[in-house]
C-alpha positions as CSV (number, residue, x, y, z in Angstrom):
1,X,-89.8,-92.3,-35.7
2,X,-89.3,-88.9,-34.0
3,X,-85.8,-88.6,-32.5
4,X,-85.1,-86.6,-29.3
5,X,-81.9,-84.6,-29.4
6,X,-80.1,-82.3,-26.9
7,X,-80.5,-78.6,-27.5
8,X,-77.6,-76.2,-27.4
9,X,-79.1,-74.6,-24.3
10,X,-79.2,-78.0,-22.5
11,X,-75.7,-78.8,-23.5
12,X,-74.4,-75.5,-22.2
13,X,-76.3,-75.9,-19.0
14,X,-74.7,-79.4,-18.5
15,X,-71.3,-78.0,-19.2
16,X,-71.8,-75.2,-16.7
17,X,-72.9,-77.7,-14.0
18,X,-69.9,-79.9,-14.7
19,X,-67.6,-76.8,-14.4
20,X,-69.3,-75.8,-11.2
21,X,-68.8,-79.3,-9.8
22,X,-65.1,-79.3,-10.8
23,X,-64.6,-75.9,-9.1
24,X,-66.0,-77.3,-5.9
25,X,-64.0,-80.6,-6.2
26,X,-60.6,-79.1,-7.0
27,X,-59.9,-77.5,-3.6
28,X,-60.9,-80.8,-1.9
29,X,-58.4,-82.7,-4.2
30,X,-55.7,-80.2,-3.4
31,X,-56.3,-80.6,0.3
32,X,-56.0,-84.4,0.0
33,X,-52.8,-84.1,-1.9
34,X,-51.4,-81.6,0.6
35,X,-52.3,-83.9,3.5
36,X,-50.6,-86.9,1.7
37,X,-47.5,-84.9,1.0
38,X,-47.3,-83.7,4.6
39,X,-47.7,-87.3,5.8
40,X,-44.9,-88.5,3.5
41,X,-42.6,-85.7,4.7
42,X,-43.4,-86.6,8.3
43,X,-42.5,-90.2,7.5
44,X,-39.2,-89.1,6.0
45,X,-38.4,-87.2,9.2
46,X,-39.4,-90.1,11.3
47,X,-37.1,-92.4,9.3
48,X,-34.2,-89.8,9.7
49,X,-34.9,-89.6,13.5
50,X,-34.8,-93.4,13.8
51,X,-31.5,-93.4,11.9
52,X,-30.0,-90.9,14.3
53,X,-31.0,-93.1,17.2
54,X,-29.6,-96.1,15.6
55,X,-26.3,-94.3,15.0
56,X,-26.2,-93.1,18.6
57,X,-26.7,-96.7,19.7
58,X,-23.9,-97.9,17.5
59,X,-21.3,-95.2,18.3
60,X,-22.5,-94.0,21.7
61,X,-22.8,-90.5,20.3
62,X,-24.4,-88.5,17.5
63,X,-22.6,-87.7,14.3
64,X,-21.1,-84.2,14.1
65,X,-23.2,-81.7,12.2
66,X,-20.1,-80.9,10.1
67,X,-16.8,-82.7,10.4
68,X,-13.3,-81.5,9.3
69,X,-13.9,-82.7,5.7
70,X,-17.4,-81.0,5.7
71,X,-19.3,-84.3,5.6
72,X,-22.9,-84.0,6.8
73,X,-25.1,-86.0,9.2
74,X,-26.9,-87.1,6.1
75,X,-23.8,-88.8,4.8
76,X,-23.1,-90.5,8.1
77,X,-26.7,-91.8,8.3
78,X,-26.7,-93.6,5.0
79,X,-26.2,-97.1,6.4
80,X,-29.1,-96.5,8.7
81,X,-31.6,-95.6,6.0
82,X,-30.9,-98.6,3.8
83,X,-28.3,-96.8,1.7
84,X,-25.2,-98.8,2.8
85,X,-24.0,-99.4,-0.7
86,X,-24.0,-95.7,-1.4
87,X,-22.2,-95.1,1.9
88,X,-19.4,-97.5,1.0
89,X,-18.8,-95.5,-2.2
90,X,-17.9,-92.4,-0.3
91,X,-14.2,-91.7,0.2
92,X,-14.2,-90.2,3.7
93,X,-10.4,-89.7,3.5
94,X,-11.1,-86.9,1.0
95,X,-13.3,-83.8,1.3
96,X,-17.0,-84.0,0.7
97,X,-16.7,-81.8,-2.4
98,X,-13.7,-83.7,-3.8
99,X,-14.1,-84.9,-7.4
100,X,-13.8,-88.5,-6.3
101,X,-17.0,-88.1,-4.4
102,X,-18.9,-86.4,-7.2
103,X,-21.0,-89.4,-8.2
104,X,-22.2,-89.9,-4.7
105,X,-23.0,-86.2,-4.3
106,X,-25.1,-86.3,-7.4
107,X,-27.3,-89.1,-6.1
108,X,-30.9,-88.3,-5.3
109,X,-32.0,-89.8,-2.0
110,X,-35.8,-89.9,-1.6
111,X,-35.7,-90.0,2.2
112,X,-34.0,-86.6,2.2
113,X,-36.6,-84.9,-0.1
114,X,-39.9,-83.4,0.9
115,X,-42.8,-83.9,-1.5
116,X,-44.1,-80.6,-0.3
117,X,-41.4,-78.8,-2.1
118,X,-42.0,-78.5,-5.9
119,X,-38.3,-77.6,-6.6
120,X,-36.5,-80.8,-7.5
121,X,-32.9,-79.8,-7.7
122,X,-30.9,-76.7,-7.1
123,X,-27.6,-77.8,-8.8
124,X,-26.5,-81.1,-10.2
125,X,-25.9,-82.5,-6.7
126,X,-28.4,-84.4,-4.6
127,X,-30.3,-81.9,-2.4
128,X,-32.2,-82.2,0.9
129,X,-35.2,-80.5,2.5
130,X,-34.2,-81.5,6.0
131,X,-31.4,-79.7,7.9
132,X,-30.0,-80.6,11.3
133,X,-30.0,-78.2,14.2
134,X,-26.6,-76.7,15.3
135,X,-28.3,-74.5,18.0
136,X,-29.6,-71.0,18.6
137,X,-26.3,-69.2,18.0
138,X,-25.1,-68.0,14.5
139,X,-21.7,-69.9,14.3
140,X,-21.6,-73.6,13.7
141,X,-18.6,-73.9,16.0
142,X,-19.3,-74.4,19.7
143,X,-23.0,-74.0,19.3
144,X,-25.7,-75.3,21.7
145,X,-27.7,-77.7,19.5
146,X,-27.5,-81.4,18.7
147,X,-25.3,-81.1,15.6
148,X,-22.7,-78.4,15.3
149,X,-19.1,-78.3,14.0
150,X,-17.2,-81.4,15.3
151,X,-19.9,-82.1,17.8
152,X,-20.1,-85.3,19.7
153,X,-23.4,-85.0,21.6
154,X,-24.9,-88.1,23.4
155,X,-28.6,-88.4,23.3
156,X,-28.8,-89.5,27.0
157,X,-26.7,-86.4,28.0
158,X,-28.9,-83.7,26.5
159,X,-29.7,-81.4,29.5
160,X,-33.2,-80.3,28.4
161,X,-34.2,-83.8,27.4
162,X,-34.8,-85.2,23.9
163,X,-38.5,-84.4,23.9
164,X,-37.7,-80.6,24.3
165,X,-35.0,-80.4,21.7
166,X,-35.2,-80.1,17.9
167,X,-33.1,-82.5,15.9
168,X,-34.0,-81.6,12.3
169,X,-36.3,-79.2,10.5
170,X,-38.1,-79.3,7.1
171,X,-37.4,-76.4,4.9
172,X,-37.5,-75.3,1.2
173,X,-34.6,-75.7,-1.2
174,X,-33.1,-72.9,-3.2
175,X,-34.0,-72.6,-6.9
176,X,-30.6,-71.7,-8.2
177,X,-31.6,-68.0,-8.8
178,X,-29.1,-65.2,-8.5
179,X,-31.5,-62.4,-8.1
180,X,-33.4,-61.3,-5.0
181,X,-36.9,-62.6,-5.9
182,X,-38.1,-64.8,-3.1
183,X,-36.5,-65.0,0.4
184,X,-37.8,-68.6,0.6
185,X,-35.6,-69.6,-2.3
186,X,-32.6,-67.2,-2.4
187,X,-30.3,-66.1,0.3
188,X,-27.4,-63.7,0.9
189,X,-24.0,-65.3,0.6
190,X,-21.2,-63.5,2.6
191,X,-17.7,-64.4,3.6
192,X,-16.7,-66.4,6.6
193,X,-15.2,-63.3,8.2
194,X,-18.6,-61.6,8.2
195,X,-19.9,-64.2,10.8
196,X,-18.0,-62.5,13.7
197,X,-20.4,-60.1,15.4
198,X,-23.2,-60.7,12.9
199,X,-26.3,-58.7,13.5
200,X,-30.0,-59.3,12.9
201,X,-30.0,-56.8,10.1
202,X,-27.3,-58.6,8.2
203,X,-28.2,-59.3,4.5
204,X,-31.1,-56.8,4.5
205,X,-29.3,-54.1,2.5
206,X,-27.7,-56.8,0.2
207,X,-31.1,-58.1,-0.6
208,X,-32.5,-54.6,-1.4
209,X,-29.5,-53.9,-3.6
210,X,-29.6,-57.3,-5.2
211,X,-26.0,-58.0,-4.1
212,X,-24.4,-61.3,-3.1
213,X,-27.5,-63.3,-3.9
214,X,-27.4,-67.1,-4.1
215,X,-30.1,-69.7,-4.6
216,X,-28.2,-72.8,-3.5
217,X,-29.7,-73.5,-0.1
218,X,-29.9,-77.2,0.7
219,X,-28.2,-78.0,-2.7
220,X,-26.0,-80.9,-1.4
221,X,-27.1,-83.3,1.3
222,X,-23.5,-84.6,1.6
223,X,-22.3,-81.1,2.7
224,X,-22.6,-80.5,6.4
225,X,-21.9,-76.8,6.3
226,X,-24.4,-74.1,7.2
227,X,-27.5,-74.0,4.9
228,X,-26.5,-77.3,3.3
229,X,-26.7,-79.9,6.1
230,X,-27.1,-77.7,9.2
231,X,-29.1,-74.7,10.3
232,X,-29.1,-72.2,13.2
233,X,-32.3,-71.0,14.9
234,X,-31.6,-67.3,14.3
235,X,-34.6,-66.0,12.4
236,X,-38.4,-66.3,12.7
237,X,-40.1,-68.9,10.6
238,X,-40.7,-67.5,7.1
239,X,-38.9,-64.3,8.1
240,X,-39.2,-61.5,5.6
241,X,-35.5,-60.9,5.9
242,X,-33.2,-63.2,3.9
243,X,-31.1,-66.0,5.3
244,X,-27.4,-65.2,5.4
245,X,-24.7,-67.7,4.9
246,X,-21.2,-66.8,6.0
247,X,-18.9,-69.0,4.0
248,X,-20.7,-72.1,5.3
249,X,-19.4,-71.5,8.8
250,X,-22.7,-70.2,10.1
251,X,-25.2,-67.5,9.6
252,X,-28.9,-66.6,9.9
253,X,-31.6,-69.0,9.0
254,X,-35.4,-69.1,9.0
255,X,-37.5,-72.3,8.4
256,X,-39.2,-71.8,5.0
257,X,-42.6,-73.3,4.1
258,X,-45.3,-73.0,1.5
259,X,-47.8,-74.2,4.1
260,X,-49.1,-72.8,7.4
261,X,-46.8,-75.2,9.2
262,X,-43.3,-76.7,8.9
263,X,-42.3,-80.1,10.3
264,X,-39.6,-80.9,12.9
265,X,-38.1,-84.1,14.3
266,X,-37.4,-83.9,18.0
267,X,-34.6,-85.7,19.8
268,X,-36.9,-88.4,21.1
269,X,-37.7,-89.4,17.6
270,X,-41.2,-87.8,17.4
271,X,-42.3,-85.6,14.5
272,X,-44.4,-82.4,15.1
273,X,-46.0,-79.8,13.0
274,X,-45.0,-76.3,14.0
275,X,-47.0,-73.2,13.1
276,X,-45.0,-70.6,11.1
277,X,-46.3,-68.1,13.7
278,X,-44.3,-69.7,16.5
279,X,-42.7,-67.2,18.8
280,X,-39.0,-66.7,18.0
281,X,-37.9,-67.2,21.6
282,X,-39.8,-70.5,21.7
283,X,-38.2,-71.6,18.5
284,X,-34.7,-70.8,19.9
285,X,-35.4,-72.7,23.1
286,X,-36.5,-75.7,21.1
287,X,-33.1,-75.7,19.2
288,X,-31.0,-75.2,22.4
289,X,-30.2,-78.4,24.3
290,X,-29.4,-76.6,27.5
291,X,-31.5,-73.5,27.9
292,X,-33.4,-75.0,30.9
293,X,-36.9,-74.4,29.5
294,X,-39.6,-77.0,29.3
295,X,-41.6,-76.4,26.1
296,X,-45.4,-76.3,26.0
297,X,-46.3,-77.6,22.6
298,X,-49.8,-75.9,22.8
299,X,-48.6,-73.0,20.7
């Protein structure tokens, strides 16, 4: 009986067709994964926003962005995101970075992590991809957002209304690097005294000279200081200039994203996708509770 085999040419043709099919399929798979990750991140922000509302209902005010012991909003919200056992292990009579709170600080909390960020950890502490808005000014103290130093804002008393005010933003974590490689991952770390009279150009020369570089943004969700638990609307989204941290007391911050959009939770609990090309003034208005502007979200 004569057997029919496959020639080398036919085999190569088949492999070429399979490779071509895979090349067309991979972008589609990547888009599906990207969409799924965005949905999960949006769900995280939604859960965080709901927790903020429940906290407000329980205490008749929002948690401070940063309290006297540097505990974050994230820490105060733990009972409202089904992490009450972890919350009870925190010693709030001691500082957030005290050694007795080290075990809690090291805990990874899935709700505080965006699947859109491939960096898992920055240090050995539990990081976050979601920061709370202190407002549109550089200092955390006496700012105009929902969560600043020792703030006690009430949702019902926000002048611009909750639907016009940003509560929290999605951003990228640092990668622990100490060299100026990627402004989305590293920032310039200055002293607290450098915050007074800080200018838009702050950090630019440091970045060029590879000085005072840190890659610890968002490293600890238990820490309410600037660039850890809170942010200020002081740079354009994905700004080419580096973020600048002034001893945790405030600084310059840009939302960072690997996508064309970043996510925000508004004060009314809704979650929106914001284009990275949003006008800077519009971004500042969104983070200011009392600027008097009604935001048109068709930007």
